[in-house]
N, C-alpha and C positions, 0 to 999 in steps of 0.2 A: 219744701224749700221757703226758708224764709224770705221776708221782702229784702230784707239787707243783702242776704246772699244773691238774690235776683239782679240789686243794683251793681253788687259788685261785679258780677259776670256780665252784666249789659255793654258797658263801656268798652271795654277790652274785645268783645265779641264784634261790636260795629267796627273798631278799628280794624281789627283782623279781616274784616270783609272789604273794607274801603281801600287801604292801603298796601301796597304802595301803587297799586293800580285796581280798580274796582271789580270785585268777583272772584272766582276761585280758579278759572279756566282762562286758556288759550288756544290756539289751533296753531301747530308748527309743519312747516314743509319736511318731508322724509327724504326728499331727493334733492340733489344742487339745481339750482335754477340762477346760473351765473354767466350765461352766454347765451348768444342766439342759437348753437346747437342743442343747449338743453331746453331752450323753449320750444324748438321745432320737436322735441320729443315729447315733454310734459303736456304740449297743446297741440295745435294744427302744425303740421299735420301727421305728427307721428301718434298722436293719440287715437287715432281713426284705427290704427291696427289693433289696438286693445280692444276697443268696442267691437269691432267685428270678431275677435275670438270669442267675445262674451256672447253676442248675436249666436253664433255657431254652438256654444255649450253653455250654458247659464252658470254651470260651476265654475267656469273660468273667471267668475267674477270673485272668487276667492284668491285667483293666484295675481290679477291685475290690480286690483282695487282694495281699498282698506275693508270691504264689507264683511270679510272672515275675522276680522277682529274689533269689530265695530257694533256698539250695543246703544240703543235709545232707552233713556229713561223717561217713562211718559206717565204723566199725571194730569187730572184736572182740578187739583187741589182743594176736594171737597172733604179729605181727612188727613190734614198734615201734621204729623207727629202729636202732640198734646194740645195742639192750636185748633183743630176743628177744619170746619170749611172756611178757609181763609182766602180763597180763589186761587187761581192759576198762577196770576203774577206774582203774588204774596209767596206762592212754593216754591219759586225759583232758586232762593239761596239753598234750600234743602237738596232740589236736585241737582245743582251744581256739586254741592260736597259729596251726594252719592256719586257722581262722574268721577271725583276725585278720588274717591276711594276704590271704585274699579280699577283706574290707573295704578293707584299706588300700591294695591296688594296682588294684582292679578296682570298688570301691563296690558290692561284693555281700554282701548280708545271709546269715548262715550260722548253722546250728544244728549243733553237735557232737554226736552219739549214739554213744553206747558201749554195745555191746551184748553182754551174756554169754551168747554162744551159740557153741561150739565147732564144731558142724556146720555144713557150708558150704550144704546145702540147705535147711536150717532159717532160716540167717542171711540166705539168698537169700530166702525167703519173706517174712520180716521186714521187708526192704528193700522188697520189690514192694509189700507192703500199706502203705508210706506214700507212695505215689504221689501221693495227693491234696493231701499238705502241701507239697511240694516242686517247684521247677522243674527239678531235675536233682540227681544223686546224685554224690557223689566218694565213691568207697570207698578205704581208707586203711588200710597196716597190716595187712594179713591175708597170711596166710602161704602160700605156695605148695606145693602146687598149689591149696589150696583156692579160693585167687583167680580162680583159672581159672574154675572152676566157679561162685562167686557171680558173676562178672562175667557169664558166658556165660546163665545163667537170668533175671540180672536185666535183660539188654539184649532177651533173648527176649521177656520178658513185659510190659516196660513202655514206654511212649512218650514217654517223657522221657530226656534224654543221662543215661548211666549210664558213670563214667569212674574206672578204677582209675589213681589217680594215681603210685602206686609204678611201675607197669609203664609208661604211655604217656606221663605228664609226664616220666619220664626220658629215654623214647626220645626223645620230641620234642626235647628240649634238645641230648643226643647227636648226633640227626642234623643239627640246626643246627651245631654244633663241627664234626663230622666234615665236613659241606660246605664250611666254610669253611678247615677243617685242609688238606683236599686240595686247595684253591684255592691255598693257600700252598704247599703242597709240589708243585705241577704235578702231580698225580695224579687219575685218574678211578674213580668208584664201580665201575663194569664192571672194572676192571682189577687191583683192590685184593686182596690176601689179608689176611684177619682172622684172629686168634686171640683168643679170649675166654675170661677165667675167671670163673663164677658161671652157674649153671644154674637159677638163681631167676627170679622173675616179674619183675624189671626186666632181668636179663639177656637173658632171651629176647626181650623185647619190644624191646628195643632191637635187636638182630639181626633182627627181624623189620622195624623200621622201615629198618635200612640196605638190608634185600632191596626193599622199597618204593621207596628212592630209587636203584636201580640195582647194588647187590653182586649177584653171583651166588651161588647157593646152594652151588655146590661148592667156592667159594673161603672158606667160613666153617668155622672150626674151633672147637668148643666142648669147654671143659675143666669140670670143676666137683671137688669135693672128693675122687671117687673115680677122677679121672682124665680121660682123653679120652673125649668121648661117640661110640661106634663102633657099627657095625652089629652087631648080636648081643648088647650087653650087656645086664643083666638088673637089675643093682644102680641101685636109687634111679633108675628111669626114668619117665617119663611120656610122654603124646604129644607134648607140648610140646618136650622135649628131644629126642625120637626124631626130629623133624622135621629135625635138626641131626647126625643120625647119620652118621660117615663111614665108607665101605667102605675100612679100612686095617688096616696091622699096628700102627700107633703106639698108643700107650695113656698117653702124658703130655704133658704140657706141653711139655717137653724135647724131645719127637721131631716137633714139628709147627711150632716157633717158627721155624726158618731160614727167612728171605726174607717174612717177615710184614711189610706194611706198617702195619697197625695192630692195637695189643694193646689190646682193651676190657676193664677190671677190674672187675667188681662183685663183687667175693670177700671178700679178706682180706690185712693184711699178710705182706709177703714171698712173694706168689705169683708176681712177676717178678723176676728178679735182673739185676743188670748184665750177667752173661754172655750170658743170652736177649737182651737189649736189643743186646748187639754183634753177635748174629746173626742179626738183623731188616734189612729192606730198608733202602737209602739214605734218608737224612730219613724217618727211622721216626716214626709218630705214636704217642703213648702216652696213654690215656686210663686212668688209674690211679683210679677213682672211690670204693674203699672208702671208709668213715669210721667212725673218726675218723683212722685211719692207712692211708694207701693201699697198693696193692700193692706200690710201690715208690715211693722219695722222687725227687721232680724232682733233686736233686743228684746221686744216683747215675745217674740216667739222663744226665745231662750230662757225667758223668767219661768215658764210653763213647760217647755220641752227643750231640756239643755242638750239632749242627743239630736235633736231635728236636724234635716239637711236642708239647708234654704240657698235659693237664688233668687235675685233680683234682676231689674233691667239697669241698674246702676252701676258706675265704676268705682265709688266709693264703699261698696261692699262686695266679698267675695262671690264668685262664680255669677259674673254679669253675663245675661243671656243677650248677646249681641249679633245682629244679622251679619255684622261684618266677617264674621266666621265661617260664612256660608256663601253668600251672595258672589263676590269676585270668583271663587274657586268652582262652584258649579258652573257658572257661565264660561269659565276658562275650558274646562273638560268639555263640555258642551261645544262650545266654538272651534276647537280644536280637531274634532272628530267629523264637523258637520253635522252634529243631530239636528233631527227635525222639529224636536220635542224634548222637553226637559220631564220624563215620565216618573213613575213611583220607584222603580229601579235605581235610577240614577240619585234620585232624592234619598234614597235609603242608603246608598254609597255613600253618599256626602256623610248621612249620619252616623256610620260606622268608621268613617274616616276620622272625623271630627272626634269620635268618643276614643278611638283608639290612641290618638296622639296624646290626649289628657293623660292615659294611663302610662304613655311612655315617660323617659328621664326628660326634665324640662329643658329645653335647648338655652345653651349660654346668651343668647340674643334677648330671648325672651326675658331672661332672667335680670339681665342688664337695663332694659326697656322697664321692667317692673320692680325695680330695686326695693329690697325691703319687705317684699311680700313674699310669702310660702307657696311656692309653686310645686309641690308634691302631691300626686294624687289622693284625694282622699274628699271627705265631706265637704271642706272649703276650697277644693280644686278638683270640680268637675269636668270643666271645658279648657281648652288651651286659651291662651291669650290672643288677641288679634294680632300682636306682632310676633307672635312666633314663626319664624320663617318658613317651617317646615309644612305650615298647611298649604301651600301652592301645590307642593309637589305630591303630597299625601292626599288631600283631598281631589284637587283637579283629576289626578290619575285613578282615583276611585270612580269617580264620575265618567270618566272616558272609557275605563273597563265594561261599567254597568251599560254605557249607551251601545257600545259594540255588541255586549252580550245580548240585550234587549232587541236588537235589529233597527236601531233608530239612527244609526251613525252612517253618513253617507260619505265619510272619507275615513274609514278604518285605519287605525295606527299599525304598521308593522311591527313595532316592538315597543311595548310599554315600559320595558326597564329603563329602554333609552330616552322614551319620552319623560319620564320621571326625572331620569339625571339632567335632561334638557330644563326643566322646570327647576330643579335645585340650582343648577348654575345659572338660572336668570336671577335666582334669590341671592345664593352664595357665590358671589362673583369671582371667589378663587377655585369654585369646583372643577370648572371646566381645564384649567389650565393646569389644576392640579392632579387630574384624574391619573395621567401617566405615573406619577409619583407614588399615587395610592395603589395602583396597580402591582408596582415592584415593592413596594412595603407589605402587601398581602402576601408577599412568596417568600418573605424572611420572618421568623419570628425574633425579633431583636429585644432586648431588655433595654428600655429607656427611663432613666434615671434622671427625676426632677429635683433640681437642688432646692426651689421653693415649693415643696409640698404642700403647706399649710394655706398656699393663695387659693382662693375659690376658684381663679380661672385655671389653675392647674388640677383641680379637684376635677371639674367639669372636661376639661381637655383630658384626662385621663378615662373618666366615664365615656366620654365620644370614642376615644381609641377602641376601647372594649367592642364597640358597635360597630366600628368600620375598617379596623386593622386586626391584623394578628400579633400586634406587639405587647409586649409585657410591661406594664408603668410599673416604676418603682419610685415612691414618694420619699422625700425625708422630711420628717418631722416629728411633732411630740403627739403622740397618738390620742390624747384627751382633746386637743386643740383641732386636730383634723375630725374626730368625730364628731364635736360640736358644730364645726362648719358643713359636714355632710350632712348631718340633720337639717340645719338651717337652711342649706341649699337644696335639700328635698333629692338628695341623690342617694341611690340604693346601693353603691358599691362598697365593699367591705374587705378591709385590710386580710391578708391571708387567704381569702376567696378570691378576690378579683386585681388585687394589686400587691406587692411587696411593700412594708412599711418599716423603713430605716429610723430608729429614733435614737437623734445624736447624744441625748443624755443616757441611754441604757443599752449599747448594742454589744452583743458577745465577740463580735469583730473589732471592737474598738482597740484593743492592743494591737493586733497585726495591722489597724489601719494607720496608727499613728508611727508604729515603728515605720512603715513603708513610707511614710511620708518624710519623718528623719533621716532614711537613709538616702533618700534622693537629696534632701536640701542640707545635709549635713556639714557639709563645706562651703554652703551659702548664708551661715550664719544662723541657722536656725538648729537651736539644743534641743533635749528630750523634752523639758518642760515646754518649751514653745510649740512642738509640735504636738504634744498633749492637749494643750490649748486651743490650738488651730482646729484639730478634730474634735472636739467637742464643741465649737461653736461656729464654725465655717462650713457651712453646707454646701458652697461651691467644692472648696477642697476635698470634703468628705466623698462628692459624686465622681469628681475625678480621679480620686484613689480608689474608689469602687471600679470605674472602667480600666484604669491600671492594673488592677489585680485579677480582671475579668470577670467581676460580679455582676458588671452593666457593661452592654455595648456601647452606649452614647449617652451624652450628658447634655440636657438642657438646663440653662440657669439664665438670669438676668431678669426678672420679672421686677427685681427692685435692685438699687445700686447702679453705679458707673460701669460701663463697659469695659475700659481698661481694667478696672479692678478685678473684675471677675477673668479677664483674657490674662493677668499675670499668673493666676493660681493654674489656669488651664496650660499656660506654657511652660511652666515649672514642672507639672506634674506629667503632663501628656506629651511635650514637644520634645524633639529629637533633630538631629541633623538632616533626617529624613523626613520629618514632619513637623513643621512649624506654619505659624499664622500667615498669610499670603495677602489676607485682605477680607473684606466681608462684603457680600453682593445683597442687594435688596431688589426684590422683585417687585414692582409697582402696577398693578392692575387698573386700567383706566378704560373709559368707553371706547376711546380712539384707539386703543391697543395696550399690549403689553409692553413693558419697558425696565430694563436691570440696571441698576446704577451701583458702580463701584468707584473706590473702595470707601465706604462710609465712615470705617471706624478704626480701622488697625494701624495704619501708616498715616502721620499727619502729612508728611512731605515725603513721597516715596521717591525713591532712587529710579533711574531708567531700569535696572535689574528687577525692583520690586514691581514697577508697573508690568513688565514682561510677565513675570509670575501671576498678576492680578488677573491681566487677560487671558491668559492659557487657563488657570483656573475658573473664570467666567465662562468661558467657551465649553468647558467641560461641564459646567452645571445648567446651562442654559439647555444643553442637548437633553439633560434629564429631564426637562419638561417636554422633549418633543419638538421641540424648535429647532431651526438652523441659526447659529450666531452670527450677525452683522454687528461687529463692533466698531464704535468710534473712539478714538482716543482724543478728547477732548481739552482745550486749553484755551487761553486769550488769544494766542498767535494761530493763524490760520493759515495752514500749506506753506509755512515759512516764511510769513510776513511781519515776525517779530522775532526779537532777538531776545527772548526774555528767559528766566528760569525754567517755568512749565513749557515754552515752546523747545527750549532744547532737549529737556527731557523726554517729551513726547517723540520728538523727532530721533533720539537717541533710542528710545525704546521701540519705534518702527523699523529702524534698521536691524536692531538684534532678532525681531519676529520675520523679518524678510530673509535673515542668514540661516533662520530654524526652518524654514519649508512648513509654515503651519497649514493644517487642512480646513482652516474656516475663513470666512471674509472678515477683512478689518481695514481701515483707514484713517488716516491721520496727517498732522494734529488738525484739529477743527475748531468752531463754534458749534456749539448745542444746534442751532437753527439750520447749520449746513448738515449738521448729521441726520436731521429730521425731516427735512423739506429735499426732496430729490433735485427737484427743477432750480432750486439756489444751488447745490453743490455741482449740478451739471454746469452753471453758467461759471462757478469760479473754476472748477476743476473737471473738464469734460472728461478727462481720462482716470477717473475715479476708480477705485478698485472694486465696487459694487454698486448696485442700483437697488432703489427703494429706500426707506428709511431704516436706520438704523434701530436695532433693537437693544443694544448696551452700550451704555455710555461709561467710559472709564475714563476718570479725572485725575487732575495732576495733583490734588491735594484734598484731605478728608473735609475743609473746610467747603470746598466746592460741592463735592459728591454729597454730603451730609444735608447742605444747603435745597440742593436740588432735589433730593428724598422728602425732607419736611416742607417744601413749598408744595409737591404735586401731592402729599398727602392731606395737608391743611386746607389748600385753597383750590385743587384741583379734584379733590374727592377720590384720590388714588387710593386703593386698599394695598398695603404690604404684604408682602411675603417674606419672612425673613428678620434681622439680616442671616445670612446662610454664612458661617465663617468657614472660608478655603483655607485648604493645606493642609487643615488637621487629620484628614483620612474617615472624615465624618464620626469622630469618635467623641466631639463636644461643638455645640453651638450655643451662643449667647444672643439672648433677644434683647429687647429693650423695653421698659417699664409701660410704653403704651400698648404693648401686645395685648390681644385680646384672648379668648377661651379657643376661637374657633383658628385664630395664629397659631396658639400653642399647638394645637391639632394637625396643623399642617407643617410645623416644625417636626412634629413627631413623626409624621410621615416621611418627610427628608432625613429625617435621622434614622429612619427604619430601614433605609436601603442598604445593603451590605458594602462594606467598605470597598471591596473591590471594583464595586461599579460606581464609587462616589469619592470624591477627591477632597 
């Protein structure tokens, strides 16, 4: 790293840490404390009840306190990153950062604890004394060999997991990367020769992990700053290094590099040269993990070994070996089963989970976070990216399973599949509420046609459909464009095998399609020539005709273009007296709860009759999510206090609903705050038709509905599912250009429910 680069990074990094308030952490209450009653429960006298329960059974601490989800990151600052022994206080920004990663990636609460204690035995005693406070301990940035002493003492004396991330976190990610590198290279652990530079904690732990994965100890050659670790060497030795001492006349890296399959570097820049690489085995594997400058740069490796498989510790090269792939999730799994330790089985479970995820299709969320990078399994993609949201479910559940199987789990989980689903739901916010929809979709193999099949989001959604549903994707697009984009996205799905491809420029059904369209539209100004042109260029019309003719069951369109433009063709082709658009319904998923909003798209200023149709359709769709609808008819008028057009329309709609004997809860007309605030509504109208907050808001015009929808998305962080086009018998749905690949997957599940069950 150049001095200029350091200068360019320094100022923004300092600003990040100082503003808008110093540091990266804060403490927030998780329970209300708004009145005297709350205070009496949170503290005296109510708190005594929780204390007595824990005294009676220490395991109750996980029920009544944060201990079961609380980790301590502990250091004495003696080996901080690439900074060395900078002391406990100067290490605090690093430990705060580690705590932030725990929270961000695994929703684990964390305190950073910096201890000014250089003596490893005394340091261990302090850590052991903290056992009542924490569910697990993450030792961090403690120099070798002191870290070995601290960890050994703590593991022997403590009944909670103690994990030195510099050692074992690095080792786990290296193990996963090596697993996949050997798969790519066509080699096996038991056959390879390893040469390593770095006799510190991380280096030793990585070698021990590779031994657990099948490497033979006699095939491991360890070097440090003093040269090769060999039998009889006395300089800078400890039992951990001595375990890898070889009986040999060799004394340097240069003496042992010949024929090495894997170079593992955790030392410093320049430790490996291009000449060394040239002397390694065919298809060498180079893990140059020193930071910020690796033992050898990837470009230097490729000059002499173009087919080399390379990993570094840096984010600007492929295959970054980053501990964040491991530590949040191994602690998540350990805490959730009440593990007493993190043992070898749990670590290997973590290795296997990470490695398997890299071999799976890349998630759309990871692709969006690393736009422009090739994220398909191979030499340049051995391990997943930290922002792949599937890490939580896959790795934590693998760790939990291993903990239970190996007998160290005090709170075994009754259903691992349900546990993994819960973890996925905590990351994919739509997962929990979409579960009944996906369950229904899995029982019906419907054919879903995507009008914009060339869009990468559509391609990723189609790939996910094949993994998560029984639906058959049909993509409209040019074959060469789709092939190129599948390759660029690293997706393995293929037309003909995994999905049907409709080429608008050359489809054998073209004549039948344009004639069907002309027959529908011939008395609405569409000539045969115009019908031919539309069915060559308009993919929404093509998809709608496919549904009309029975070649597909449902159409999804709208990833670009204006909603009403798409709606025009859908209404022309698929509409009828019995089936017509009645409104668009959006589900907004928030931390505070789920909220449905309508009509966001279809009727700019709906009549009372259209409001009634929208309300009935919304109730039907809300029940598809397993929820009981509580519908508020919203306007500027509140319970008859204003004589405005919106108020009159809502009151008229309310009367119509009353006359129809509906089997769901509704009330109106009212303001949004009265709809969502039960106490306010009770003061305004004590005899309101339902209690509790409304979960559906029906607005008097699309300006209001769309405005609320967009505010909740952009300012309140709500995640949208939809818009759901109501009234079309589930034959078509129009999304909006902001939709994500997961949003399209959700829409495909909605479209995958049989028409008889869905309006």
